[in-house]
C-alpha positions as CSV (number, residue, x, y, z in Angstrom):
1,X,-13.4,80.0,-21.5
2,X,-12.6,80.0,-17.9
3,X,-14.3,77.9,-14.8
4,X,-16.6,79.5,-12.4
5,X,-15.2,78.7,-9.0
6,X,-17.0,79.4,-5.7
7,X,-15.3,83.4,-4.2
8,X,-12.3,82.6,-2.2
9,X,-11.7,79.2,-2.8
10,X,-7.8,77.9,-2.3
11,X,-7.5,76.5,-5.3
12,X,-8.3,79.7,-7.5
13,X,-4.8,81.5,-5.9
14,X,-3.2,78.1,-6.7
15,X,-4.4,77.8,-10.1
16,X,-3.6,81.7,-11.1
17,X,-0.2,81.1,-10.5
18,X,0.0,78.4,-13.0
19,X,-1.6,81.0,-15.4
20,X,-4.9,78.7,-15.7
21,X,-8.1,81.1,-16.1
22,X,-10.2,80.7,-13.3
23,X,-13.2,83.0,-12.9
24,X,-14.9,83.8,-9.1
25,X,-18.6,84.0,-8.7
26,X,-18.7,87.7,-8.7
27,X,-16.9,88.2,-12.4
28,X,-19.5,85.4,-13.3
29,X,-22.4,86.8,-13.0
30,X,-21.7,89.3,-15.1
31,X,-21.7,86.8,-18.4
32,X,-25.0,85.9,-20.0
33,X,-24.6,82.5,-20.9
34,X,-25.5,79.2,-19.2
35,X,-22.1,77.3,-17.8
36,X,-22.2,73.7,-17.9
37,X,-22.8,72.6,-14.3
38,X,-20.7,69.9,-12.9
39,X,-20.4,69.1,-9.4
40,X,-18.1,66.8,-7.7
41,X,-18.7,64.5,-4.4
42,X,-15.2,64.7,-2.9
43,X,-14.8,62.2,-0.3
44,X,-11.0,62.2,-0.3
45,X,-9.9,62.9,3.4
46,X,-7.5,66.1,1.4
47,X,-10.4,67.9,0.0
48,X,-8.2,71.4,-0.8
49,X,-5.6,69.0,-3.2
50,X,-8.4,67.1,-4.4
51,X,-10.3,70.3,-5.3
52,X,-7.6,71.9,-6.9
53,X,-6.2,68.7,-8.7
54,X,-9.6,68.1,-10.8
55,X,-10.4,71.6,-11.5
56,X,-6.3,71.7,-12.7
57,X,-7.9,69.2,-15.3
58,X,-10.8,70.7,-16.1
59,X,-10.0,73.9,-16.8
60,X,-8.7,72.4,-20.1
61,X,-12.1,73.1,-21.6
62,X,-13.3,76.3,-24.0
63,X,-16.5,76.0,-22.4
64,X,-17.6,77.8,-19.0
65,X,-17.7,75.6,-16.0
66,X,-19.7,75.9,-13.0
67,X,-17.8,74.4,-10.5
68,X,-20.2,72.8,-7.3
69,X,-18.8,70.7,-4.1
70,X,-21.4,68.5,-2.4
71,X,-20.5,67.0,0.8
72,X,-22.5,63.8,2.6
73,X,-24.6,64.6,5.7
74,X,-23.9,61.6,7.1
75,X,-19.7,62.0,7.3
76,X,-18.1,64.4,9.0
77,X,-14.4,65.0,7.4
78,X,-11.3,64.9,10.2
79,X,-8.8,66.2,8.2
80,X,-10.4,69.7,6.4
81,X,-11.2,72.7,8.7
82,X,-15.0,73.1,9.3
83,X,-15.0,76.2,8.2
84,X,-14.2,75.5,4.6
85,X,-17.0,72.8,4.1
86,X,-19.4,74.8,5.4
87,X,-18.2,78.0,3.3
88,X,-18.0,76.0,0.0
89,X,-19.5,72.6,0.1
90,X,-23.2,71.4,0.3
91,X,-25.3,68.1,1.4
92,X,-26.4,66.2,-0.8
93,X,-30.3,66.5,0.5
94,X,-29.9,70.5,-0.1
95,X,-29.1,69.6,-4.0
96,X,-31.4,66.9,-5.0
97,X,-33.5,69.0,-6.4
98,X,-30.9,70.2,-8.9
99,X,-29.8,68.9,-12.2
100,X,-26.3,69.0,-13.4
101,X,-24.6,68.7,-16.7
102,X,-21.7,66.3,-15.1
103,X,-20.7,64.8,-12.0
104,X,-17.3,63.7,-10.6
105,X,-17.4,61.3,-7.6
106,X,-13.5,61.1,-5.9
107,X,-12.0,57.7,-4.2
108,X,-12.5,57.3,-0.4
109,X,-9.8,56.0,2.2
110,X,-12.6,52.9,2.9
111,X,-11.4,50.5,0.7
112,X,-10.4,47.6,3.3
113,X,-13.9,47.7,4.4
114,X,-17.2,45.7,2.6
115,X,-19.5,48.4,1.3
116,X,-22.2,47.7,3.7
117,X,-20.0,48.7,6.6
118,X,-19.2,52.1,5.1
119,X,-20.7,54.3,7.9
120,X,-22.2,56.2,4.7
121,X,-23.3,53.4,2.4
122,X,-26.8,54.1,2.3
123,X,-26.3,58.2,1.1
124,X,-23.9,57.2,-1.1
125,X,-25.8,54.9,-2.5
126,X,-29.1,57.3,-3.0
127,X,-26.6,59.9,-4.3
128,X,-25.8,56.8,-7.2
129,X,-29.2,56.4,-7.7
130,X,-29.8,60.4,-7.7
131,X,-27.0,60.6,-10.4
132,X,-28.9,58.8,-13.2
133,X,-32.2,60.7,-13.1
134,X,-30.3,64.2,-12.2
135,X,-26.8,64.2,-14.0
136,X,-25.9,63.8,-17.8
137,X,-22.5,62.1,-17.4
138,X,-20.6,61.0,-14.0
139,X,-17.0,60.0,-13.1
140,X,-17.0,57.5,-10.7
141,X,-12.8,58.0,-9.3
142,X,-11.3,54.7,-7.5
143,X,-13.0,53.2,-4.6
144,X,-16.2,55.1,-5.9
145,X,-16.1,53.7,-9.0
146,X,-15.6,50.2,-7.3
147,X,-18.6,50.7,-5.1
148,X,-20.5,52.2,-8.6
149,X,-20.1,49.2,-10.3
150,X,-21.3,46.9,-7.1
151,X,-24.1,48.8,-6.0
152,X,-24.7,49.3,-10.3
153,X,-24.3,46.2,-11.5
154,X,-23.3,43.6,-8.8
155,X,-19.6,43.6,-9.6
156,X,-17.7,42.5,-7.2
157,X,-13.8,43.6,-5.9
158,X,-10.9,41.2,-4.5
159,X,-8.7,42.1,-1.9
160,X,-4.6,42.5,-3.5
161,X,-1.9,40.5,-1.7
162,X,-0.2,43.9,-2.1
163,X,-0.9,47.4,-3.0
164,X,-1.4,48.2,-6.8
165,X,0.9,51.5,-6.1
166,X,2.7,53.3,-8.6
167,X,2.2,54.4,-12.7
168,X,1.5,51.6,-14.9
169,X,0.3,51.5,-18.7
170,X,-3.0,51.4,-19.9
171,X,-4.5,49.9,-23.3
172,X,-7.2,51.4,-24.6
173,X,-9.6,48.7,-26.0
174,X,-12.2,51.1,-28.1
175,X,-10.4,53.9,-29.6
176,X,-12.4,54.5,-31.5
177,X,-14.6,56.5,-28.8
178,X,-14.8,59.9,-28.3
179,X,-13.4,59.5,-24.8
180,X,-10.2,58.8,-26.5
181,X,-10.0,60.9,-29.3
182,X,-6.6,62.0,-29.7
183,X,-5.1,59.4,-27.4
184,X,-2.4,56.8,-28.3
185,X,-2.5,52.7,-28.3
186,X,-1.1,53.0,-24.8
187,X,-1.2,55.7,-22.0
188,X,0.0,56.4,-18.3
189,X,-2.5,55.8,-15.2
190,X,-1.4,56.1,-11.9
191,X,-2.8,53.5,-9.2
192,X,-2.9,53.6,-5.3
193,X,-5.3,51.2,-3.7
194,X,-5.9,47.9,-1.8
195,X,-8.4,46.2,-3.9
196,X,-9.4,45.3,-8.0
197,X,-12.1,44.5,-9.8
198,X,-12.0,41.3,-12.3
199,X,-11.8,42.0,-16.1
200,X,-13.9,38.4,-16.8
201,X,-16.6,39.9,-14.4
202,X,-16.7,43.7,-16.6
203,X,-16.8,41.7,-19.7
204,X,-19.7,39.3,-18.8
205,X,-21.8,42.5,-17.9
206,X,-23.2,43.0,-21.0
207,X,-24.3,46.6,-20.1
208,X,-20.8,47.3,-19.1
209,X,-17.9,48.2,-21.7
210,X,-14.8,47.9,-20.5
211,X,-12.8,50.3,-23.0
212,X,-9.2,50.3,-20.7
213,X,-6.9,47.8,-19.1
214,X,-4.0,47.2,-18.4
215,X,-1.9,43.5,-18.0
216,X,-0.4,44.9,-14.8
217,X,-3.1,46.7,-13.0
218,X,-6.0,45.3,-14.5
219,X,-9.2,46.8,-15.8
220,X,-9.0,50.7,-15.7
221,X,-11.8,52.4,-17.2
222,X,-15.1,50.6,-18.1
223,X,-18.1,52.9,-19.9
224,X,-21.7,52.1,-19.3
225,X,-25.2,53.4,-21.3
226,X,-23.4,54.8,-23.6
227,X,-21.4,57.4,-22.1
228,X,-23.6,58.2,-18.9
229,X,-21.1,56.7,-16.5
230,X,-17.3,56.1,-16.4
231,X,-15.6,53.9,-13.5
232,X,-12.3,54.5,-13.4
233,X,-9.8,52.7,-10.9
234,X,-7.0,54.5,-11.1
235,X,-6.0,58.5,-10.3
236,X,-5.7,59.9,-13.6
237,X,-6.3,63.4,-11.7
238,X,-3.1,62.8,-9.6
239,X,-0.5,65.9,-9.5
240,X,2.9,64.8,-10.0
241,X,3.9,64.6,-6.4
242,X,1.3,63.0,-4.6
243,X,2.6,59.2,-4.7
244,X,5.4,60.7,-3.4
245,X,3.8,62.1,-0.5
246,X,1.9,58.8,-0.6
247,X,5.0,56.9,-0.6
248,X,6.5,58.8,2.8
249,X,3.6,59.3,4.3
250,X,3.3,55.2,4.8
251,X,7.4,54.1,4.8
252,X,8.0,53.3,8.4
253,X,4.3,52.8,9.3
254,X,2.9,50.4,7.3
255,X,4.3,46.8,6.5
256,X,2.5,46.5,2.9
257,X,4.1,50.0,1.3
258,X,6.8,49.7,-1.5
259,X,8.3,52.0,-4.3
260,X,6.1,53.5,-6.4
261,X,6.8,51.8,-10.2
262,X,8.1,53.7,-13.0
263,X,7.5,56.7,-10.8
264,X,10.9,57.6,-9.8
265,X,13.8,58.8,-11.8
266,X,15.5,55.3,-11.6
267,X,13.5,54.1,-9.4
268,X,15.2,56.6,-6.7
269,X,12.7,58.3,-4.1
270,X,15.5,61.0,-3.8
271,X,15.0,61.9,-7.2
272,X,11.9,63.4,-8.9
273,X,8.9,61.8,-9.8
274,X,8.8,60.8,-13.8
275,X,5.5,62.7,-15.0
276,X,4.0,60.3,-17.6
277,X,0.7,60.3,-17.1
278,X,-0.4,64.2,-17.4
279,X,-0.8,64.7,-21.1
280,X,-3.6,61.9,-21.6
281,X,-5.0,62.9,-18.3
282,X,-5.5,66.3,-19.1
283,X,-7.1,65.4,-22.9
284,X,-9.6,62.4,-21.1
285,X,-11.2,65.2,-18.8
286,X,-11.4,67.3,-21.9
287,X,-12.8,64.8,-24.2
288,X,-15.4,64.1,-21.1
289,X,-16.8,67.9,-21.0
290,X,-17.0,68.1,-24.5
291,X,-18.3,65.0,-25.8
292,X,-20.1,63.1,-22.9
293,X,-21.5,66.6,-21.5
294,X,-21.5,69.5,-23.3
295,X,-22.4,67.0,-26.7
296,X,-25.7,65.6,-24.9
297,X,-27.1,67.8,-22.0
298,X,-30.0,69.8,-23.4
299,X,-30.0,73.8,-23.0
300,X,-32.7,73.6,-20.7
301,X,-31.0,71.9,-17.4
302,X,-34.5,71.0,-16.5
303,X,-35.0,68.3,-19.4
304,X,-31.7,66.3,-18.1
305,X,-32.9,62.4,-16.7
């Protein structure tokens, strides 16, 4: 089954060239089935890139998904045309009376700030509260994962001496969970961050379950509320060239930029990246949609809560 996307969304043409089956609103309205409603709160600077990365992963389920994009009213993005935001995004306050089967909250480039110093902290914590009563299952990614764990469970973040940057092996600690169905014992995950949460703090919180971690990159996936919340400290959604773009953007500008680990063939940035995480990324998102969104959501969406 295809994804249902807003008409003229740039990701549609990109993904069609990759032979991914997507459906715009015009065609979708002719189908008499209820798609699962997914909302993406996109806090990343390059909105179109992040939209495409996430849609690419969500496309692998046989279920029809109705993708919606949410923006903050208290923050205006600087790197995405205002016309794009007006055409494809709605602010939270215009969506707060709706309910959704699944939600994804992305990372944001505010990692070095204290949470309370983030200009939109009040609004995003309102959204964190709202998600618990209006969404069946929510994925929190990178900064959103750290922020959600802090706000919901008091888990603090700590600055790193140097950026966690590269592709790192992760261990599945709860391999029997449906989210890991089909996974190997070890899988790879991209990371690009300047702060971390501590494994022992997660383990000490009885409401949280650490389900994947890494000796090098630390706690990577935390589950709460029986799968109604997942906190992912890395970027499983990253496209093959994302870390390469980040490296070339920052090299020579920042003094803390190192070659991304386990990424370039022979550690040579003149060679193409070695893609080692995409299969498990696709599987993770497929499992999330199938087992934590579809099987847990009521047919009557108004009963979510």
